[in-house]
C-alpha positions in Angstrom: 1.3 50.6 -28.5 -2.6 50.4 -28.1 -2.2 47.6 -31.1 0.3 45.8 -29.2 -1.2 45.6 -25.9 -4.6 44.2 -27.8 -3.0 41.3 -29.5 -1.2 40.5 -26.0 -4.3 40.2 -24.6 -5.9 38.5 -27.1 -3.0 35.9 -27.0 -3.0 35.9 -23.1 -6.5 35.5 -23.2 -6.7 32.4 -25.8 -3.4 30.6 -23.5 -5.9 30.6 -20.4 -8.7 29.0 -22.4 -6.3 26.2 -23.8 -4.6 25.7 -20.0 -6.9 22.7 -18.5 -8.9 23.7 -15.9 -7.6 22.7 -12.2 -9.8 20.5 -10.1 -12.4 22.0 -7.7 -11.6 22.0 -4.4 -15.5 22.2 -3.6 -16.3 19.3 -5.7 -18.0 21.0 -8.4 -16.5 18.6 -11.1 -17.1 15.3 -8.8 -19.3 12.6 -10.1 -21.7 12.8 -7.1 -22.5 10.0 -5.7 -25.7 11.2 -4.4 -27.5 11.7 -7.5 -27.4 7.9 -8.1 -30.0 7.4 -5.8 -31.8 4.3 -6.4 -30.2 3.7 -9.9 -29.1 0.0 -10.9 -25.0 0.0 -10.7 -22.6 -2.1 -12.0 -19.8 -3.1 -9.8 -16.6 -4.7 -10.4 -14.3 -6.9 -8.1 -11.1 -7.9 -8.4 -9.8 -10.4 -6.3 -7.4 -13.4 -6.1 -8.9 -16.8 -7.0 -8.9 -19.5 -4.3 -9.7 -22.6 -6.2 -9.8 -25.4 -3.9 -9.5 -23.5 -1.3 -12.4 -21.6 -1.8 -14.5 -24.0 0.3 -12.6 -24.9 3.0 -13.8 -22.1 5.2 -17.0 -20.5 4.7 -15.8 -17.2 6.2 -12.5 -16.8 3.4 -14.6 -14.0 1.9 -11.5 -12.6 0.2 -11.1 -14.4 -3.0 -12.8 -14.2 -6.4 -15.2 -17.1 -5.6 -16.8 -15.9 -2.5 -16.5 -12.5 -3.7 -16.6 -10.5 -0.1 -19.9 -12.2 0.5 -22.2 -9.9 -0.9 -23.2 -11.1 -4.3 -26.9 -12.0 -3.0 -27.1 -8.7 -1.3 -26.4 -6.6 -4.4 -27.9 -8.7 -7.2 -31.1 -8.4 -4.8 -31.0 -4.8 -5.2 -30.7 -5.0 -8.5 -27.3 -4.2 -9.3 -24.8 -6.4 -11.7 -21.8 -7.7 -9.6 -18.8 -8.9 -12.1 -15.9 -10.5 -10.1 -12.5 -11.4 -11.8 -9.2 -12.0 -11.1 -7.8 -11.1 -14.8 -6.8 -7.3 -13.9 -3.7 -6.6 -16.5 -3.3 -5.7 -19.8 -5.6 -4.3 -22.5 -7.0 -7.8 -23.1 -8.0 -8.7 -19.8 -11.2 -9.0 -18.2 -11.5 -5.9 -15.9 -10.5 -3.5 -19.1 -13.6 -5.1 -21.1 -15.6 -3.5 -18.0 -13.6 -0.3 -17.5 -16.1 1.8 -19.8 -18.9 1.3 -18.1 -18.4 0.3 -14.4 -19.7 2.3 -11.7 -18.0 1.0 -8.7 -14.5 -0.9 -8.6 -13.6 -2.9 -5.8 -10.1 -4.2 -5.2 -7.6 -5.5 -2.6 -4.2 -4.7 -1.9 -3.3 -8.2 -2.3 -4.2 -8.6 -5.9 -4.5 -4.9 -6.6 -6.4 -3.8 -9.8 -3.9 -0.9 -10.9 -6.1 2.0 -12.0 -4.2 4.1 -14.2 -4.7 7.7 -15.6 -5.6 5.9 -18.6 -7.8 4.1 -17.2 -9.5 6.5 -15.4 -10.0 8.5 -18.7 -11.7 6.0 -20.1 -14.1 5.2 -17.4 -16.6 7.6 -18.0 -19.1 5.8 -15.7 -17.2 5.8 -12.9 -17.8 7.1 -9.4 -16.4 5.0 -6.4 -13.2 2.9 -6.3 -13.1 1.0 -2.9 -10.0 -1.0 -1.7 -10.9 -3.8 0.5 -8.3 -3.6 2.9 -5.8 -0.6 3.7 -3.6 0.8 1.1 -4.9 2.3 -2.2 -1.5 3.4 -3.7 -2.5 0.9 -6.8 -4.6 3.6 -7.5 -3.3 6.6 -9.4 -4.7 9.6 -6.7 -4.1 12.7 -8.3 -5.9 11.5 -11.0 -9.0 10.4 -9.3 -9.0 13.7 -7.3 -8.6 15.4 -10.7 -11.7 13.0 -12.3 -13.6 13.8 -9.2 -13.6 10.5 -8.1 -14.2 9.0 -4.4 -11.6 6.7 -3.0 -12.0 4.7 0.2 -10.6 2.3 2.0 -11.7 0.1 5.3 -9.5 1.9 8.0 -8.5 0.0 10.7 -9.9 -3.5 8.8 -6.4 -5.4 9.3 -4.4 -3.4 11.5 -4.1 -6.0 14.3 -3.3 -8.6 11.4 -0.5 -6.9 10.2 0.9 -5.7 13.9 0.9 -9.3 14.8 2.6 -10.3 11.6 5.3 -7.8 12.2 6.2 -9.4 15.5 6.2 -12.7 14.4 8.8 -11.6 11.6 11.2 -9.7 14.0 11.2 -12.9 16.2 11.3 -15.4 12.8 14.6 -13.1 12.0 15.9 -12.6 15.5 16.0 -16.3 16.3 17.3 -17.3 12.5 14.6 -19.3 12.5 14.5 -20.4 8.8 17.5 -21.7 8.4 16.5 -24.4 11.4 13.2 -25.3 9.3 14.6 -25.9 6.2 17.3 -28.7 8.2 14.4 -30.3 9.1 12.7 -30.6 5.9 16.0 -31.1 4.1 16.8 -34.2 6.6 19.7 -32.3 8.3 21.1 -31.3 11.7 23.4 -28.7 12.1 22.8 -26.4 15.4 26.0 -23.7 14.9 24.4 -23.2 11.6 22.0 -21.5 13.4 23.3 -20.7 16.5 26.1 -18.5 15.3 23.3 -15.7 14.3 20.3 -16.2 16.7 19.3 -13.2 19.4 17.1 -12.6 22.3 14.7 -9.9 21.7 15.2 -8.4 24.8 17.3 -5.4 25.0 17.3 -4.9 21.5 16.1 -1.5 19.9 13.6 -1.6 17.7 12.2 1.2 15.5 9.7 2.1 13.5 9.2 4.2 10.4 5.9 5.6 10.5 4.0 5.0 13.8 0.2 5.2 12.6 -2.5 2.7 13.8 -0.1 -0.5 13.0 3.1 1.1 14.2 1.5 2.1 17.7 -0.1 -1.6 18.0 3.5 -3.2 17.0 5.0 -1.1 19.8 2.6 -2.3 22.3 2.9 -5.5 21.5 6.8 -5.1 21.8 6.7 -3.7 25.3 6.9 -7.1 27.1 9.9 -8.0 25.5 11.8 -5.4 27.1 12.9 -3.2 24.1 14.3 -0.1 23.6 11.1 1.4 21.4 12.0 4.1 19.1 9.3 5.8 16.4 10.0 8.3 13.8 6.3 10.0 12.1 5.2 13.2 10.8 3.1 13.5 14.3 4.0 12.6 17.5 1.7 10.2 19.1 -0.5 11.6 22.4 1.6 12.1 25.6 -0.1 9.6 27.4 0.5 6.7 24.9 3.7 7.3 24.4 4.4 7.2 27.9 2.3 4.1 28.6 4.3 2.4 25.4 7.6 3.7 26.6 8.6 4.7 23.1 10.7 7.7 22.1 10.0 10.1 19.3 12.9 10.3 16.7 12.3 13.4 14.6 14.9 12.9 12.5 15.0 9.4 10.4 18.8 9.1 9.6 19.4 10.0 13.1 17.4 6.9 14.3 18.4 4.5 11.6 21.7 3.7 13.3 20.4 3.5 16.5 18.5 0.3 15.4 18.7 -3.5 15.4 15.4 -3.7 13.9 13.7 -1.3 11.5 10.3 -1.9 10.6 8.6 0.1 8.0 4.9 1.4 8.8 4.4 4.3 6.0 2.1 4.5 3.3 3.6 4.6 0.0 3.3 7.9 -1.3 5.5 10.7 -3.6 7.6 11.2 -0.2 8.5 8.0 1.1 9.8 6.8 -2.5 12.9 8.1 -4.1 12.8 9.4 -7.6 16.0 9.9 -9.9 15.2 12.3 -12.8 17.5 11.0 -15.8 18.0 13.0 -18.4 19.6 12.1 -21.6 20.6 14.1 -24.5 19.8 12.9 -28.0 21.7 16.0 -29.5 22.6 19.3 -29.2 19.1 20.9 -29.0 17.3 17.5 -27.6 16.7 15.6 -24.6 14.1 13.5 -23.2 13.7 13.0 -19.3 12.4 9.9 -17.3 11.7 9.2 -13.8 13.4 6.1 -12.0 11.7 5.4 -8.7 14.3 3.6 -6.1 12.5 3.8 -2.9 12.8 5.7 0.3 15.4 3.3 1.8 18.3 3.6 -1.0 21.8 2.4 -1.2 22.9 4.9 0.7 20.0 5.2 3.4 20.8 1.2 3.9 24.9 1.8 3.9 24.2 4.2 7.4 22.6 1.6 9.4 23.9 -0.8 11.7 26.1 -3.6 9.9 23.6 -6.7 10.1 20.1 -4.4 10.5 17.0 -6.6 10.4 14.4 -4.9 8.2 10.8 -5.9 8.4 8.4 -4.0 5.7 4.5 -5.2 5.6 4.2 -1.6 4.3 4.9 -1.5 0.7 7.5 -3.1 -1.8 8.2 0.2 -3.8 9.2 2.1 -0.3 12.7 0.0 -0.7 15.2 0.1 -3.7 14.8 -3.5 -4.7 18.3 -4.0 -5.7 19.7 -2.2 -2.8 17.8 -4.7 -0.7 19.7 -7.4 -2.5 23.0 -6.6 -2.5 22.5 -5.6 1.3 21.6 -9.1 2.1 24.5 -10.6 0.5 27.2 -8.3 2.1 25.5 -8.6 5.0 24.8 -5.1 5.8 21.1 -6.4 5.7 21.3 -9.2 8.1 17.8 -10.0 7.8 15.0 -9.1 5.1 11.1 -10.1 6.0 8.2 -8.6 4.3 4.9 -9.9 2.4 4.7 -6.7 0.1 6.5 -7.2 -3.5 6.5 -4.2 -6.4 4.9 -5.3 -8.6 2.3 -7.6 -7.1 2.0 -10.4 -7.7 5.9 -10.8 -7.8 7.5 -12.2 -11.0 9.1 -15.6 -10.7 12.6 -13.7 -11.2 12.0 -10.7 -8.8 15.3 -10.9 -6.9 14.0 -10.7 -3.2 12.8 -14.6 -3.9 16.5 -15.6 -4.5 18.7 -13.3 -2.2 19.9 -14.6 0.9 19.2 -14.4 5.0 15.5 -13.6 3.7 12.1 -14.6 5.1 9.4 -13.5 2.5 5.8 -14.4 1.7 3.3 -13.7 -0.9 0.9 -10.3 0.4 -0.8 -12.2 3.2 -0.3 -10.0 6.7 -3.7 -8.2 6.1 -5.4 -10.8 4.8 -6.4 -13.2 7.9 -9.9 -14.5 8.2 -10.6 -12.3 10.8 -9.5 -9.2 8.6 -11.4 -10.3 5.8 -14.7 -10.6 7.4 -13.9 -6.8 8.7 -13.2 -5.4 5.3 -16.0 -7.4 3.9 -18.0 -5.8 6.4 -16.6 -2.3 5.5 -17.1 -2.6 2.0 -20.7 -3.7 2.4 -21.6 -0.6 4.6 -20.1 1.6 2.4 -21.4 0.3 -0.8 -24.9 0.6 0.8 -24.2 4.3 2.3 -23.2 4.8 -1.2 -26.5 3.3 -2.9 -28.1 5.6 -0.1 -26.0 8.6 -1.1 -24.8 9.3 2.3 -21.2 10.0 3.5 -18.4 7.2 4.6 -16.8 7.5 8.0 -14.5 10.2 7.6 -11.2 8.2 8.2 -12.3 6.0 5.4 -11.8 8.8 2.6 -8.5 8.6 0.7 -10.1 11.0 -1.9 -13.0 13.3 -1.4 -14.3 16.1 -3.7 -11.1 16.6 -5.1 -9.0 16.3 -2.3 -6.5 13.7 -1.3 -6.4 12.4 2.4 -3.1 14.2 4.0 -1.2 11.1 4.3 -1.2 11.1 0.8 -0.2 14.7 -0.1 
């Protein structure tokens, strides 16, 4: 018996040693930023190319050519600044720099997908910055486990996106795009537009997610005399709720059938996308399992909405089940779908949302107005300056800090 207990103890000890250590909540495994003060850093920025448009506006900072306007500042301090738009695949320009870069800057508009594999290769990487809002192009659990810091310029484009959402609601409600297409095609058919054009007044608008953007949208909708609803994990402040005249809906599936327009304002997290686990048996004793990401709004959820509902999504494309949106627009269950977010991005030429009826889609543009670019470029420069000095960032900018994810991504 004693020998058996000793053997069990040895086996347990070996198993514990073999099991990978969990990331430390105190940041003991973190690649500490404070230890790098005064050192020259290799910083890589990934942005879309503007080509002939790069010189048309001196404040067009979000493109590869103008690179947030921080090249001279970085190089004057002895740092290396590499900028590219080539970001995907094992032979991309970004991949060449993964092993020795210290900082990676990307945007939601032309995201550099930072996978667990890339994080493992990036031995010197300490800091991942999003020039804008939305860091779901990064494998956040892997970043947290590796002790990386992930931050974005919180608040930099909330006005831009809220204004864009209001525009899209009106475009869909007034059936604007068919009228525009008639003009450029030399046609004139008022009936082809008017039969499904409505006023916004007295319609019920619901936002799924009511953070900074959702609140601004509701404030801008108030003068239109709409019935305003919102679903979120947190209620807004009572005074603001009263001022806007919005009603909190705790149950999402109870809110959706009430809405003439549904606006998506929630981040992409494990909770906002549906995951279907598929088990395939190869034989009696073997099987493998894989995941299919369908989106928070799948065929079943869309079918429960009001027939002819209008949907605006400037949040993330993967929140929606791609084919369910196509089918809904084709059948008339969705009266119109508009947004500027796709999955993946950039969207391939054969992406079905490009060709579905009753859509008003654009490339990812809502958060990258010139005003927003000035804000997120300034925010990135501020965080880099703090990084070089070993100082903390504004608290609201952190997505991953010392092995911990921000609450909205948990």
